[in-house]
N, C-alpha and C positions, 0 to 999 in steps of 0.2 A: 654476388660472389665481383670484385672490383678488376678492369681489367688492366696487367699489369703493364702495356701501355700508358696508363697516366703516370707508375712513376717515373719518378725522374734515375735512375741504378739499377739497374736488376744485375745480377750473379745465377749463372744456370754451373746449372748440372753438382755444388763445390762439396769437395770432398767431404768427409766424416768421419770424423772428426772434423769441425771446421769452428777454426775461429779469425776474424776480421777487425777490420779497425771499421766503423762509420764515421766516416770523411765528414767531417766537419760539426761534430753530438751529433746528438736529439735532440726537438724544442719540445713546447707543445705543441700543435696540432700537427703535430706529421706521423707518421705513419711504416708501421715496416709488416711486408706481406710475406708468409712464409709455403708455397708450396709445396707439397709432401705428400706421399707413404706411409704408413705403417707397416711391417711386415710380418710377417705371418710368427714370430718366436721372437720378435720384438715382444721385451719385458717392462721395458722401458723407455722415457727419450729425455733431452732439457732442452731447453734455448735462455742463454744468460746473457741477461744485459749486466754486463764486466766495467768493472776500471781499471782499466790494464787487461796484460792476455798475459805476467810473470807469472810462473807454474811454482816458486817458490823463492817468500814461503807466495799464497792463492794468495792474487788479484782480488778482492770485492766482487761478488756479486751482486747490485742493486737490488736486478730481480730477475729470482734461476725458477724459471716455470718448470715443474716437471710434471708430466704426467705417467704412472706407472697402470701399469695392464694388469695383474696381480684380480685376483676373484674379479667382481666388480670392476673394480677400478674406481683409482679421484685421481688428483689432478692436487700435489704442493706444491704453494708459495713460501721461496723464503727468500730473505737479505743475509749474505755472510758479509760479516765483515771483522779485520782482525783478525783474520780463520775462524772465528764462532758463527754459526747459525743460531737466527731469534731466530724467532716464534711462528710454526708453520700454519700458514691458513690451509683448510682442505676444502678442496668443490669433488665432491662425487657425487657430480655432474658427466660423463666421460659422453666427448664428442667425436672423436678420433674413433676407425674403426678398424680391423685389422685388414686389413691389403683394400683399402680402398683408399682416396684421392682425399687428401685432405686442405684448405686453404684458411692461414691462421693467421689471426691481422692483428699488430696491434699497438693501438691508437692509444700515443703520446697526450695525457691531457699536465695542467700543471700542474698537481693535485696528482697525482694519480697517472699507471696504465688502467686502459677498460680494451678485454679481451677478449673477439669474437669468432667463428671454427665453423665455417662453412656457414659464415650469413645471419648467425646466429649470435645472438651477446648471448657470455658465459660470464666471465669473472670481471671484476675491481681489482687496482693492488694498489694501497695508498706506497707514491713516496718515502723511501725509509733513510732513503741518501739523494744526494741533492744531486739531481734531474742533468747535471751540468760535467759533474763526473765521470757517467754513462762514456766511451767512447770506445766497447767493442762487446761484439758478438759474437757466442759462443752456441756451438750446437752439436748436444753431445750423446751418445746413446745406438738403441738401435730405430734405424729411419732412414729412411730414402727422398732426400730434398732436392727438386726439380728446379727451382724461382725462387732464388732470395729477393724481395725489392723492398727501395726504400724512397717513400714519396712524404707527398702530402699535401691531402686527400679536403682539412679545413682551409678554405682560401684564408684570412687571419682569426685565433682567436679571441678574440669581447676581451679585452682589459678591465675587467668589475662591471661594463661598463653594462650595467641592466637594466631591464627594461621592466617596470612596476606590475603586479599579476592584482586583479584583474587588466588588462590589458586593453584598448581598445585604439585601434587606430582605421581614418579610412587610405587603403592605399591610393596607388601615385593614377592611372587609371582603376578604371572597370572591367572584369574578366572581360574574357577574349578567347576563341583558341586560341593554343598557342601561348595563356599565360603560364611563368611558375611561381609556386612562392617558397619562399624557404624556410622555415623557424627551425631557430638554432637552441636549443636551452639545455637544463641537466633536471632528472626528475629528485625529484627529496629524498629526503632519505627512511621519508616512512609515508608510501605516500596510499593516497587513497583514488585520488581518479582525478585529468586533467581533461581540461575540451578546447576544440580549436572552431569555429564557425567563422563561416564567408558569411553573408547575412544583405541587406538590401535597406538603406539608408531608409525611402522612405515607405517602409508599413515593418509587422515586426519578424518581415516572412525569415526561416535562414536556412541557408541554400543547403549549406552544409556540415553537418554535423558531426567533428569525428570526436568520440564519448572513448578513450583507454582506459578501462578500471583496471586497476592494481588489482586487486584482491580477487576476485574470478575472472582474473587474464580473459576478461574482453573485451575487445576492439569494436566499440557500437558505433555506426553511423546511418544519421534518422537526417530527418528534412522538417520542418515545421512552418507548417503553409496554409492559411485563411485559421490562424488562427487554432492549429493544435498536431500533435505529431502525426509521424507518417510509423509507419512498419521499422522496425528495426534492423539490419542486420546486421550481422554482427559476426560471419564465417571467417577466420585467417586461417592460414596451415600453417604456426605461430605467431605468440604475444611479442612483438619486439621488444617489450619495455620493461626494465626492472628499475628499484631503488637504488635512487644514486648514480645512476646513466645520465654519459652523455650523449646522445641526439640530434641528428639534424633530417627534419618533418619534410618532404618533399611533397609539393603539392603541385599535378601539374590538372591543367584545363583545357580537354578534350573537347571534339566538336560533339560528344554522345555520355560523355563520361568526364569524372574527375580520376586521376590514376594519382595514389599514394605511397613512397616507399620512403623506409627509414633506413641509415646506413648506407643509403647506393640499394640495399636489394629493395624490391617489386613489393606492396605487400598487401594492394587491394585494388581493388578497382568499384567505382560507384556512381551508376546511371543517373543522368542529371533531371530533378526529380521537377524541380524552376528553371525553367525553359530561359529567360528573360535576362540573358547573360550576364547584359550589360548596363543591370540594370542594382550588380553584384560589385559594391564599392569600401565593403567597411569588414573587415580581421577582428574579431576578436577571442585572446585569450584567457581562459580561466584555469583556474585549479592547481595539481599540488608539480609546481615545476618551478624553476625559477628559467625567464626567458633570456637570453643572451642577446638573440639576432635574431634580423626579423628583415629577409627580404624580400622584392617581387618583379616582377617582368613580365 
């Protein structure tokens, strides 16, 4: 979960229907975080990223995000231009539950919106209207909102400067407790798997092997020591990756273990099997992703 303190601007307990100006517009790398709950009587609600607030003629809606609760429920996404709806993109996964709080996060990327609910990736929606035209946020329907926050999660969006995969580089300094490595990337559209390895340059040993496998939704962790793989660890409460999604994967090296988070949500811990941390000085990334940025400190 995001903490709303990280956000530059927060609106508390807005009255619904809500229509508000997005000061400064939306830029790639920004986040809109909405916290609320769905009343038991709700049949639907919507969040609209609008181009203005006119009602006659109705302002264009660049991104209409519309959870509907009839039957098993679905989420309809669309764009309204010149008072005409385009084609509906329907997601049949329903992360909202009646009378339960939710945290809805819209991550603005240069070519799409990426939406997650309660820390879990939900869907992608490609821009059909120029992002620069969006200046208004509308929330309508049967929903209660505690807070709307605006901020930028992504320190700077890569400007297409990509790292070739497979990628191998020496870490600025060898690993030690307190070290953090951040890997930013985008999963390919039709991925099989990818891997991130922390290794030692003076042996074939792999201290940490992270290997998300898309087809089976298994997040495999392992170590390669003395010319053989150890026992795989696979358990995660939910698999954090989806085709086409942007991610920031953070590896924190602790005294006894690694901690791994994806898009700000803690996913797993992995106890050190390779104990000589100061020998770990190589980072390797392979597989079905575009690598956008890597940093470590």
